[in-house]
mmCIF file as gemmi writes it, N, C-alpha and C atoms, coordinates in Angstrom:
data_model
loop_
_atom_site.group_PDB
_atom_site.id
_atom_site.type_symbol
_atom_site.label_atom_id
_atom_site.label_alt_id
_atom_site.label_comp_id
_atom_site.label_asym_id
_atom_site.label_entity_id
_atom_site.label_seq_id
_atom_site.pdbx_PDB_ins_code
_atom_site.Cartn_x
_atom_site.Cartn_y
_atom_site.Cartn_z
_atom_site.occupancy
_atom_site.B_iso_or_equiv
_atom_site.pdbx_formal_charge
_atom_site.auth_seq_id
_atom_site.auth_asym_id
_atom_site.pdbx_PDB_model_num
ATOM 1 N N . MET Axp A 1 ? 89.844 86.454 95.815 1 0 ? 1 A 1
ATOM 2 C CA . MET Axp A 1 ? 90.395 87.773 95.579 1 0 ? 1 A 1
ATOM 3 C C . MET Axp A 1 ? 91.335 88.105 96.736 1 0 ? 1 A 1
ATOM 4 N N . LYS Axp A 2 ? 92.461 88.718 96.413 1 0 ? 2 A 1
ATOM 5 C CA . LYS Axp A 2 ? 93.435 89.1 97.431 1 0 ? 2 A 1
ATOM 6 C C . LYS Axp A 2 ? 93.383 90.607 97.662 1 0 ? 2 A 1
ATOM 7 N N . CYS Axp A 3 ? 93.542 90.985 98.901 1 0 ? 3 A 1
ATOM 8 C CA . CYS Axp A 3 ? 93.519 92.396 99.295 1 0 ? 3 A 1
ATOM 9 C C . CYS Axp A 3 ? 94.726 93.122 98.71 1 0 ? 3 A 1
ATOM 10 N N . PRO Axp A 4 ? 94.526 94.268 98.074 1 0 ? 4 A 1
ATOM 11 C CA . PRO Axp A 4 ? 95.66 95.01 97.521 1 0 ? 4 A 1
ATOM 12 C C . PRO Axp A 4 ? 96.515 95.656 98.61 1 0 ? 4 A 1
ATOM 13 N N . LYS Axp A 5 ? 95.982 95.784 99.802 1 0 ? 5 A 1
ATOM 14 C CA . LYS Axp A 5 ? 96.694 96.432 100.897 1 0 ? 5 A 1
ATOM 15 C C . LYS Axp A 5 ? 97.591 95.458 101.661 1 0 ? 5 A 1
ATOM 16 N N . CYS Axp A 6 ? 97.032 94.271 102.054 1 0 ? 6 A 1
ATOM 17 C CA . CYS Axp A 6 ? 97.8 93.352 102.892 1 0 ? 6 A 1
ATOM 18 C C . CYS Axp A 6 ? 97.93 91.953 102.289 1 0 ? 6 A 1
ATOM 19 N N . ARG Axp A 7 ? 97.356 91.727 101.127 1 0 ? 7 A 1
ATOM 20 C CA . ARG Axp A 7 ? 97.371 90.437 100.421 1 0 ? 7 A 1
ATOM 21 C C . ARG Axp A 7 ? 96.567 89.352 101.151 1 0 ? 7 A 1
ATOM 22 N N . GLY Axp A 8 ? 95.689 89.753 102.072 1 0 ? 8 A 1
ATOM 23 C CA . GLY Axp A 8 ? 94.819 88.807 102.762 1 0 ? 8 A 1
ATOM 24 C C . GLY Axp A 8 ? 93.647 88.393 101.895 1 0 ? 8 A 1
ATOM 25 N N . ARG Axp A 9 ? 92.847 87.466 102.389 1 0 ? 9 A 1
ATOM 26 C CA . ARG Axp A 9 ? 91.693 86.965 101.646 1 0 ? 9 A 1
ATOM 27 C C . ARG Axp A 9 ? 90.529 87.939 101.788 1 0 ? 9 A 1
ATOM 28 N N . MET Axp A 10 ? 89.81 88.165 100.686 1 0 ? 10 A 1
ATOM 29 C CA . MET Axp A 10 ? 88.647 89.048 100.695 1 0 ? 10 A 1
ATOM 30 C C . MET Axp A 10 ? 87.389 88.231 100.448 1 0 ? 10 A 1
ATOM 31 N N . TYR Axp A 11 ? 86.29 88.7 100.998 1 0 ? 11 A 1
ATOM 32 C CA . TYR Axp A 11 ? 85.002 88.046 100.799 1 0 ? 11 A 1
ATOM 33 C C . TYR Axp A 11 ? 83.95 89.093 100.465 1 0 ? 11 A 1
ATOM 34 N N . SER Axp A 12 ? 82.907 88.654 99.79 1 0 ? 12 A 1
ATOM 35 C CA . SER Axp A 12 ? 81.829 89.543 99.38 1 0 ? 12 A 1
ATOM 36 C C . SER Axp A 12 ? 80.882 89.759 100.554 1 0 ? 12 A 1
ATOM 37 N N . GLU Axp A 13 ? 80.472 91.012 100.73 1 0 ? 13 A 1
ATOM 38 C CA . GLU Axp A 13 ? 79.561 91.359 101.813 1 0 ? 13 A 1
ATOM 39 C C . GLU Axp A 13 ? 78.533 92.348 101.296 1 0 ? 13 A 1
ATOM 40 N N . LYS Axp A 14 ? 77.313 92.266 101.774 1 0 ? 14 A 1
ATOM 41 C CA . LYS Axp A 14 ? 76.247 93.173 101.364 1 0 ? 14 A 1
ATOM 42 C C . LYS Axp A 14 ? 76.151 94.302 102.377 1 0 ? 14 A 1
ATOM 43 N N . PHE Axp A 15 ? 76.136 95.546 101.874 1 0 ? 15 A 1
ATOM 44 C CA . PHE Axp A 15 ? 76.034 96.735 102.709 1 0 ? 15 A 1
ATOM 45 C C . PHE Axp A 15 ? 74.724 97.449 102.407 1 0 ? 15 A 1
ATOM 46 N N . TYR Axp A 16 ? 74.217 98.156 103.391 1 0 ? 16 A 1
ATOM 47 C CA . TYR Axp A 16 ? 72.949 98.869 103.255 1 0 ? 16 A 1
ATOM 48 C C . TYR Axp A 16 ? 73.131 100.312 103.695 1 0 ? 16 A 1
ATOM 49 N N . ASP Axp A 17 ? 72.482 101.217 102.957 1 0 ? 17 A 1
ATOM 50 C CA . ASP Axp A 17 ? 72.352 102.584 103.436 1 0 ? 17 A 1
ATOM 51 C C . ASP Axp A 17 ? 70.864 102.925 103.426 1 0 ? 17 A 1
ATOM 52 N N . PHE Axp A 18 ? 70.515 104.169 103.554 1 0 ? 18 A 1
ATOM 53 C CA . PHE Axp A 18 ? 69.111 104.534 103.652 1 0 ? 18 A 1
ATOM 54 C C . PHE Axp A 18 ? 68.339 104.364 102.347 1 0 ? 18 A 1
ATOM 55 N N . VAL Axp A 19 ? 69.032 104.367 101.226 1 0 ? 19 A 1
ATOM 56 C CA . VAL Axp A 19 ? 68.378 104.347 99.92 1 0 ? 19 A 1
ATOM 57 C C . VAL Axp A 19 ? 68.519 103.005 99.2 1 0 ? 19 A 1
ATOM 58 N N . ARG Axp A 20 ? 69.658 102.359 99.32 1 0 ? 20 A 1
ATOM 59 C CA . ARG Axp A 20 ? 69.918 101.162 98.523 1 0 ? 20 A 1
ATOM 60 C C . ARG Axp A 20 ? 70.801 100.176 99.28 1 0 ? 20 A 1
ATOM 61 N N . SER Axp A 21 ? 70.985 99.039 98.657 1 0 ? 21 A 1
ATOM 62 C CA . SER Axp A 21 ? 71.948 98.065 99.159 1 0 ? 21 A 1
ATOM 63 C C . SER Axp A 21 ? 72.948 97.8 98.037 1 0 ? 21 A 1
ATOM 64 N N . TYR Axp A 22 ? 74.154 97.422 98.401 1 0 ? 22 A 1
ATOM 65 C CA . TYR Axp A 22 ? 75.183 97.148 97.406 1 0 ? 22 A 1
ATOM 66 C C . TYR Axp A 22 ? 76.152 96.115 97.957 1 0 ? 22 A 1
ATOM 67 N N . GLU Axp A 23 ? 76.865 95.466 97.052 1 0 ? 23 A 1
ATOM 68 C CA . GLU Axp A 23 ? 77.851 94.459 97.432 1 0 ? 23 A 1
ATOM 69 C C . GLU Axp A 23 ? 79.248 95.046 97.281 1 0 ? 23 A 1
ATOM 70 N N . ALA Axp A 24 ? 80.109 94.685 98.206 1 0 ? 24 A 1
ATOM 71 C CA . ALA Axp A 24 ? 81.497 95.12 98.173 1 0 ? 24 A 1
ATOM 72 C C . ALA Axp A 24 ? 82.365 93.99 98.708 1 0 ? 24 A 1
ATOM 73 N N . TRP Axp A 25 ? 83.675 94.14 98.536 1 0 ? 25 A 1
ATOM 74 C CA . TRP Axp A 25 ? 84.626 93.148 99.032 1 0 ? 25 A 1
ATOM 75 C C . TRP Axp A 25 ? 85.248 93.662 100.32 1 0 ? 25 A 1
ATOM 76 N N . ARG Axp A 26 ? 85.351 92.801 101.34 1 0 ? 26 A 1
ATOM 77 C CA . ARG Axp A 26 ? 85.97 93.154 102.616 1 0 ? 26 A 1
ATOM 78 C C . ARG Axp A 26 ? 87.098 92.174 102.904 1 0 ? 26 A 1
ATOM 79 N N . CYS Axp A 27 ? 88.22 92.706 103.383 1 0 ? 27 A 1
ATOM 80 C CA . CYS Axp A 27 ? 89.376 91.877 103.715 1 0 ? 27 A 1
ATOM 81 C C . CYS Axp A 27 ? 89.198 91.272 105.109 1 0 ? 27 A 1
ATOM 82 N N . CYS Axp A 28 ? 89.485 89.98 105.219 1 0 ? 28 A 1
ATOM 83 C CA . CYS Axp A 28 ? 89.417 89.28 106.512 1 0 ? 28 A 1
ATOM 84 C C . CYS Axp A 28 ? 90.494 89.766 107.476 1 0 ? 28 A 1
ATOM 85 N N . SER Axp A 29 ? 91.631 90.215 106.964 1 0 ? 29 A 1
ATOM 86 C CA . SER Axp A 29 ? 92.761 90.58 107.816 1 0 ? 29 A 1
ATOM 87 C C . SER Axp A 29 ? 92.744 92.04 108.257 1 0 ? 29 A 1
ATOM 88 N N . CYS Axp A 30 ? 92.69 92.959 107.295 1 0 ? 30 A 1
ATOM 89 C CA . CYS Axp A 30 ? 92.832 94.373 107.637 1 0 ? 30 A 1
ATOM 90 C C . CYS Axp A 30 ? 91.519 95.155 107.611 1 0 ? 30 A 1
ATOM 91 N N . GLY Axp A 31 ? 90.456 94.58 107.049 1 0 ? 31 A 1
ATOM 92 C CA . GLY Axp A 31 ? 89.166 95.26 107.028 1 0 ? 31 A 1
ATOM 93 C C . GLY Axp A 31 ? 88.957 96.194 105.85 1 0 ? 31 A 1
ATOM 94 N N . GLU Axp A 32 ? 89.894 96.235 104.916 1 0 ? 32 A 1
ATOM 95 C CA . GLU Axp A 32 ? 89.762 97.067 103.71 1 0 ? 32 A 1
ATOM 96 C C . GLU Axp A 32 ? 88.462 96.725 102.99 1 0 ? 32 A 1
ATOM 97 N N . ILE Axp A 33 ? 87.722 97.747 102.546 1 0 ? 33 A 1
ATOM 98 C CA . ILE Axp A 33 ? 86.48 97.547 101.805 1 0 ? 33 A 1
ATOM 99 C C . ILE Axp A 33 ? 86.666 98.135 100.406 1 0 ? 33 A 1
ATOM 100 N N . LEU Axp A 34 ? 86.301 97.364 99.38 1 0 ? 34 A 1
ATOM 101 C CA . LEU Axp A 34 ? 86.408 97.815 97.992 1 0 ? 34 A 1
ATOM 102 C C . LEU Axp A 34 ? 85.099 97.566 97.271 1 0 ? 34 A 1
ATOM 103 N N . ASP Axp A 35 ? 84.646 98.56 96.53 1 0 ? 35 A 1
ATOM 104 C CA . ASP Axp A 35 ? 83.522 98.396 95.625 1 0 ? 35 A 1
ATOM 105 C C . ASP Axp A 35 ? 83.819 99.206 94.373 1 0 ? 35 A 1
ATOM 106 N N . THR Axp A 36 ? 82.92 99.205 93.43 1 0 ? 36 A 1
ATOM 107 C CA . THR Axp A 36 ? 83.19 99.879 92.152 1 0 ? 36 A 1
ATOM 108 C C . THR Axp A 36 ? 83.381 101.383 92.325 1 0 ? 36 A 1
ATOM 109 N N . THR Axp A 37 ? 82.639 102.002 93.227 1 0 ? 37 A 1
ATOM 110 C CA . THR Axp A 37 ? 82.77 103.442 93.453 1 0 ? 37 A 1
ATOM 111 C C . THR Axp A 37 ? 84.125 103.784 94.071 1 0 ? 37 A 1
ATOM 112 N N . ILE Axp A 38 ? 84.547 103.024 95.042 1 0 ? 38 A 1
ATOM 113 C CA . ILE Axp A 38 ? 85.849 103.257 95.679 1 0 ? 38 A 1
ATOM 114 C C . ILE Axp A 38 ? 86.971 103.101 94.669 1 0 ? 38 A 1
ATOM 115 N N . LEU Axp A 39 ? 86.923 102.038 93.874 1 0 ? 39 A 1
ATOM 116 C CA . LEU Axp A 39 ? 87.97 101.822 92.87 1 0 ? 39 A 1
ATOM 117 C C . LEU Axp A 39 ? 87.995 102.925 91.823 1 0 ? 39 A 1
ATOM 118 N N . ALA Axp A 40 ? 86.824 103.374 91.372 1 0 ? 40 A 1
ATOM 119 C CA . ALA Axp A 40 ? 86.763 104.45 90.372 1 0 ? 40 A 1
ATOM 120 C C . ALA Axp A 40 ? 87.314 105.756 90.941 1 0 ? 40 A 1
ATOM 121 N N . ASN Axp A 41 ? 86.982 106.079 92.187 1 0 ? 41 A 1
ATOM 122 C CA . ASN Axp A 41 ? 87.493 107.304 92.807 1 0 ? 41 A 1
ATOM 123 C C . ASN Axp A 41 ? 88.999 107.25 93.008 1 0 ? 41 A 1
ATOM 124 N N . ARG Axp A 42 ? 89.52 106.105 93.412 1 0 ? 42 A 1
ATOM 125 C CA . ARG Axp A 42 ? 90.969 105.976 93.575 1 0 ? 42 A 1
ATOM 126 C C . ARG Axp A 42 ? 91.687 106.106 92.239 1 0 ? 42 A 1
ATOM 127 N N . ALA Axp A 43 ? 91.125 105.536 91.206 1 0 ? 43 A 1
ATOM 128 C CA . ALA Axp A 43 ? 91.742 105.628 89.876 1 0 ? 43 A 1
ATOM 129 C C . ALA Axp A 43 ? 91.732 107.069 89.38 1 0 ? 43 A 1
ATOM 130 N N . ARG Axp A 44 ? 90.633 107.761 89.606 1 0 ? 44 A 1
ATOM 131 C CA . ARG Axp A 44 ? 90.533 109.151 89.146 1 0 ? 44 A 1
ATOM 132 C C . ARG Axp A 44 ? 91.467 110.065 89.935 1 0 ? 44 A 1
ATOM 133 N N . ASN Axp A 45 ? 91.561 109.839 91.234 1 0 ? 45 A 1
ATOM 134 C CA . ASN Axp A 45 ? 92.358 110.723 92.075 1 0 ? 45 A 1
ATOM 135 C C . ASN Axp A 45 ? 93.855 110.442 92.028 1 0 ? 45 A 1
ATOM 136 N N . HIS Axp A 46 ? 94.243 109.228 91.675 1 0 ? 46 A 1
ATOM 137 C CA . HIS Axp A 46 ? 95.655 108.87 91.67 1 0 ? 46 A 1
ATOM 138 C C . HIS Axp A 46 ? 96.173 108.491 90.296 1 0 ? 46 A 1
ATOM 139 N N . ASN Axp A 47 ? 95.373 108.681 89.269 1 0 ? 47 A 1
ATOM 140 C CA . ASN Axp A 47 ? 95.762 108.341 87.906 1 0 ? 47 A 1
ATOM 141 C C . ASN Axp A 47 ? 96.228 106.902 87.776 1 0 ? 47 A 1
ATOM 142 N N . VAL Axp A 48 ? 95.499 105.995 88.39 1 0 ? 48 A 1
ATOM 143 C CA . VAL Axp A 48 ? 95.806 104.577 88.349 1 0 ? 48 A 1
ATOM 144 C C . VAL Axp A 48 ? 94.94 103.9 87.297 1 0 ? 48 A 1
ATOM 145 N N . PHE Axp A 49 ? 95.534 103.071 86.487 1 0 ? 49 A 1
ATOM 146 C CA . PHE Axp A 49 ? 94.773 102.329 85.483 1 0 ? 49 A 1
ATOM 147 C C . PHE Axp A 49 ? 94.358 100.98 86.075 1 0 ? 49 A 1
ATOM 148 N N . LEU Axp A 50 ? 93.056 100.678 86.026 1 0 ? 50 A 1
ATOM 149 C CA . LEU Axp A 50 ? 92.532 99.463 86.659 1 0 ? 50 A 1
ATOM 150 C C . LEU Axp A 50 ? 92.22 98.367 85.651 1 0 ? 50 A 1
ATOM 151 N N . GLY Axp A 51 ? 93.082 98.107 84.756 1 0 ? 51 A 1
ATOM 152 C CA . GLY Axp A 51 ? 92.915 96.981 83.853 1 0 ? 51 A 1
ATOM 153 C C . GLY Axp A 51 ? 92.22 97.334 82.614 1 0 ? 51 A 1
């Protein structure tokens, strides 16, 4: 997967909070983090169609 911000390589990483754990994508170059919640919020707030 390529980063939409810098076109760098992304890898899957597991994140934890106090209630749950979830997987997201992190860019090796710029540190951008993407998961389903982030993508849905960006689409809703910017009227972007995600496929």
